[in-house]
C-alpha positions in Angstrom: -14.1 -15.5 6.1 -11.7 -14.2 3.4 -10.0 -10.8 3.0 -8.1 -9.6 0.0 -5.1 -7.4 0.7 -3.0 -5.3 -1.7 0.7 -4.4 -1.3 2.4 -1.0 -1.2 5.6 0.5 -2.5 8.7 -1.6 -2.2 7.0 -4.8 -3.5 7.7 -3.9 -7.2 10.1 -6.0 -9.2 11.0 -6.3 -12.8 8.9 -9.1 -14.4 5.9 -8.5 -12.2 2.6 -9.7 -13.9 4.5 -10.7 -17.1 3.7 -14.4 -16.8 0.2 -13.7 -15.8 -0.5 -11.4 -18.7 1.0 -14.0 -21.1 -1.2 -16.7 -19.7 -4.5 -14.9 -19.2 -6.2 -12.3 -21.5 -8.0 -10.9 -18.4 -4.7 -9.9 -16.9 -3.5 -8.3 -20.1 -6.7 -6.4 -20.4 -6.0 -4.7 -17.0 -2.5 -3.8 -18.0 -3.7 -2.5 -21.3 -6.3 -0.3 -19.6 -3.6 1.2 -17.3 -1.3 1.8 -20.3 -4.1 3.6 -22.1 -5.1 5.7 -19.0 -1.6 6.9 -18.5 -0.6 7.2 -22.2 2.5 5.2 -21.4 3.8 1.7 -21.9 3.9 1.0 -18.2 3.3 -2.7 -18.7 6.5 -3.0 -20.8 8.4 -1.3 -17.9 6.9 -3.7 -15.5 8.0 -6.7 -17.7 11.4 -5.5 -18.8 12.6 -2.7 -16.5 15.0 -1.1 -16.1 14.6 -1.5 -12.3 15.6 2.1 -11.5 12.8 3.4 -13.7 10.2 1.0 -12.3 11.2 2.0 -8.8 10.5 5.7 -9.5 7.5 6.6 -7.3 5.4 7.8 -10.2 5.8 4.4 -12.0 5.9 2.0 -9.0 2.5 3.2 -7.6 0.3 2.6 -10.7 2.3 -0.5 -11.6 1.7 -2.2 -8.3 -2.0 -1.4 -8.5 -2.1 -2.8 -12.1 -0.4 -6.0 -11.0 -2.9 -6.5 -8.1 -6.0 -5.9 -10.2 -4.7 -8.2 -12.9 -4.5 -11.0 -10.4 -8.0 -10.2 -9.2 -9.5 -10.4 -12.7 -7.8 -13.7 -13.3 -9.2 -15.2 -10.0 -12.6 -14.0 -11.0 -12.5 -15.6 -14.5 -10.4 -18.7 -13.8 -11.2 -19.6 -10.2 -14.8 -18.4 -10.0 -14.1 -15.8 -7.3 -17.2 -13.6 -6.7 -16.2 -10.6 -4.7 -19.5 -10.0 -3.0 -20.1 -13.7 -2.3 -16.7 -14.9 -1.4 -14.9 -11.9 0.2 -15.7 -10.3 3.5 -13.4 -7.3 3.2 -10.5 -5.6 1.4 -7.6 -3.5 2.5 -4.4 -2.1 1.0 -1.1 -0.9 2.4 -0.6 2.8 1.5 -1.0 3.0 -2.3 -2.5 -0.5 -2.0 -5.6 1.2 -0.7 -6.3 2.5 -4.2 -6.0 -1.1 -5.5 -8.5 -2.2 -2.8 -10.9 0.6 -3.8 -10.6 -0.4 -7.5 -11.2 -4.1 -6.5 -14.3 -3.1 -4.5 -15.7 -1.0 -7.4 -15.3 2.4 -5.7 -12.8 3.5 -8.3 -12.3 2.5 -12.0 -8.9 1.0 -12.8 -8.2 4.0 -15.1 -9.0 6.6 -12.4 -6.9 4.6 -9.8 -4.0 4.6 -12.2 -4.3 8.4 -12.9 -4.6 9.2 -9.2 -1.6 7.1 -8.3 0.5 8.7 -11.0 -0.4 12.1 -9.6 0.1 10.9 -6.0 3.5 9.6 -6.8 4.6 12.8 -8.4 3.1 15.0 -5.7 4.8 13.0 -2.9 8.1 13.1 -4.7 7.9 16.9 -5.2 6.7 17.7 -1.7 10.2 17.6 -0.1 13.5 18.5 -1.7 15.8 15.5 -2.5 17.8 14.5 0.5 15.9 16.7 3.0 13.8 13.9 4.3 14.3 10.3 5.4 12.6 7.2 6.7 13.8 4.6 9.2 12.5 1.2 10.2 12.5 0.3 13.9 12.7 -3.4 14.4 11.7 -5.0 17.7 9.5 -2.3 19.2 5.9 -1.3 19.7 3.9 1.8 18.6 4.0 3.6 21.9 7.8 3.3 22.2 8.2 4.5 18.6 5.9 7.5 19.2 7.9 8.5 22.3 11.1 8.1 20.4 9.8 10.2 17.5 8.7 13.0 19.8 12.1 13.1 21.6 14.0 13.0 18.3 11.8 15.6 16.6 12.5 18.7 18.7 11.7 21.5 16.3 11.9 19.2 13.3 9.4 16.6 11.9 9.7 13.0 13.0 6.4 11.1 12.7 5.3 7.5 12.8 4.6 6.6 9.2 3.7 2.9 9.3 2.7 0.7 12.2 3.3 -2.5 10.2 3.0 -5.1 13.0 5.3 -7.9 14.0 7.4 -5.4 16.0 8.1 -3.1 13.0 7.3 0.6 13.1 8.6 3.1 10.4 9.5 6.7 11.2 9.4 9.5 8.6 10.4 13.2 8.6 13.3 15.6 8.4 16.5 13.7 7.8 18.2 15.2 10.8 15.4 14.2 13.1 15.1 10.6 11.7 18.9 10.2 12.0 18.7 11.4 15.6 15.9 8.8 16.3 18.2 6.1 14.9 20.9 7.2 17.3 18.5 7.1 20.3 16.8 3.8 19.4 19.2 1.4 21.1 18.7 3.2 24.4 15.0 2.6 24.2 15.4 -1.2 24.0 14.7 -1.2 20.2 16.5 -4.2 18.6 17.5 -2.4 15.4 17.0 0.9 13.6 17.7 1.1 9.8 17.6 4.0 7.5 15.5 3.1 4.5 16.4 3.6 0.8 13.5 5.8 -0.2 13.1 8.8 -2.4 11.0 10.9 0.0 9.7 10.9 3.6 6.2 9.4 3.0 3.3 9.5 5.5 4.5 12.4 7.6 3.6 16.1 8.0 6.2 17.1 5.3 3.8 15.5 2.8 1.2 18.3 3.3 1.6 19.7 -0.2 1.0 16.3 -1.6 -2.2 15.9 0.5 -3.5 19.2 -0.9 -2.8 18.0 -4.4 -4.7 14.8 -3.8 -7.6 16.6 -2.2 -7.9 18.7 -5.4 -7.6 15.6 -7.6 -10.0 13.4 -5.6 -12.7 16.1 -5.7 -13.0 15.6 -9.4 -13.1 11.8 -9.5 -16.3 9.8 -9.2 -16.3 7.5 -6.2 -18.8 4.7 -5.4 -19.5 3.0 -2.1 -17.4 -0.2 -2.0 -19.2 -3.5 -2.8 -17.5 -5.1 0.1 -16.2 -3.8 3.4 -13.1 -1.7 3.1 -10.7 -1.0 6.0 -9.0 2.4 5.7 -5.3 2.9 6.6 -5.9 6.0 8.7 -8.7 4.6 10.9 -8.0 0.9 10.8 -11.8 0.6 10.5 -14.4 0.2 7.7 -15.2 3.2 5.5 -18.1 3.2 3.1 -19.4 6.7 2.2 -17.6 8.2 -0.8 -16.9 11.5 1.0 -15.5 9.6 3.9 -13.3 7.6 1.5 -12.0 10.9 -0.1 -11.2 12.3 3.4 -9.4 9.1 4.3 -7.3 9.1 1.2 -6.2 12.7 1.7 -5.4 12.1 5.4 -3.5 9.0 4.4 -0.8 11.0 2.6 0.4 12.6 5.9 -1.0 10.1 8.3 0.1 6.8 9.8 -0.6 3.6 7.9 -2.2 1.6 10.7 -1.6 -1.8 9.2 -1.2 -3.8 12.4 -4.5 -2.5 13.7 -6.3 -3.0 10.4 -5.3 -6.7 10.2 -6.2 -7.2 13.9 -9.6 -5.6 13.3 -10.3 -7.8 10.3 -9.3 -10.9 12.2 -11.5 -9.9 15.2 -14.4 -9.5 12.7 -13.9 -13.2 11.8 -11.4 -13.1 8.8 -9.3 -16.3 8.9 -7.9 -16.3 5.4 -5.9 -13.4 3.9 -4.9 -13.4 0.3 -2.3 -10.8 -0.9 -2.9 -10.1 -4.6 -0.1 -8.8 -6.8 3.7 -8.4 -6.4 5.7 -9.8 -3.5 4.8 -11.3 -0.1 5.5 -8.5 2.3 1.9 -8.3 3.6 1.6 -12.0 3.9 4.6 -12.1 6.3 3.1 -9.3 8.3 -0.3 -10.9 8.6 1.3 -14.2 9.9 2.9 -12.2 12.7 -0.1 -10.1 13.5 -2.8 -12.8 13.3 -1.0 -16.1 13.6 -4.3 -18.0 13.9 -5.2 -17.0 10.3 -3.8 -18.3 7.1 -2.1 -15.9 4.6 -1.1 -16.6 1.0 0.4 -14.5 -1.8 -1.1 -14.7 -5.3 0.9 -13.2 -8.1 1.8 -15.9 -10.7 -0.1 -18.4 -12.8 1.0 -21.2 -10.4 -0.4 -19.2 -7.5 -3.7 -18.9 -9.3 -3.7 -22.6 -10.0 -3.2 -23.3 -6.3 -6.0 -21.0 -5.2 -9.2 -22.7 -4.0 -12.5 -21.1 -2.9 
């Protein structure tokens, strides 16, 4: 059984989807649709940079979705991929969940792009610059990380943002609390704790204003039931009803991305092939550590498409 997975923020790079769009009109059509939806030459920014503009949350989020859907459309046209016939389930990491929903037919590509533009802006504006922080804990488990976050929090916010698997858990919250957690980490047997270079503390309670903004936006956007099973970040379980999808997307803004559990659940359901569509190979590496019995491949370039086989 095959799963398609879609990367989140941090995977963006200047040049993403450029060769794909040059080689395949189906990929260019996706990027053109996103450009039109946003009223911006986002594809040019993806192709040429500058990197600091592409990395801005408001640009990176729709750009990563566009790159992922461009790959999917090429696989459908060039490799004969039929989503309902050939794919058991889809999932995306954080913003990648919007790409997964667009892939599964729940959202149009244009609506996904507009929602991600708004999501990026709302997340950036929720916390004053420098007031929040995120830290990656390497060589730990979820329960240890939760305990550390609780101890470090005190009266401030320190939440588990991502349970990525492979011993990696990310904390997010007030800068003082996250820095306190880093200082306490070695005493908890955690191999390493690293402050992340991010523009805001994503996936924590400080993002409540962004969650409210997304609730308002999602209430106005048509959503369809996905054509294949979709695993939600906040539940690590399938979600199908449009209202349940809306609820999951709102909760995702402040909630933990349960990636380790999601991959484990897909593997337990029989998935033995994971394909990461779009930019980078971050999820491919995580899958190999979470479900070593499965194969994982990243598909983002014309040569990757050529190597893909049903």
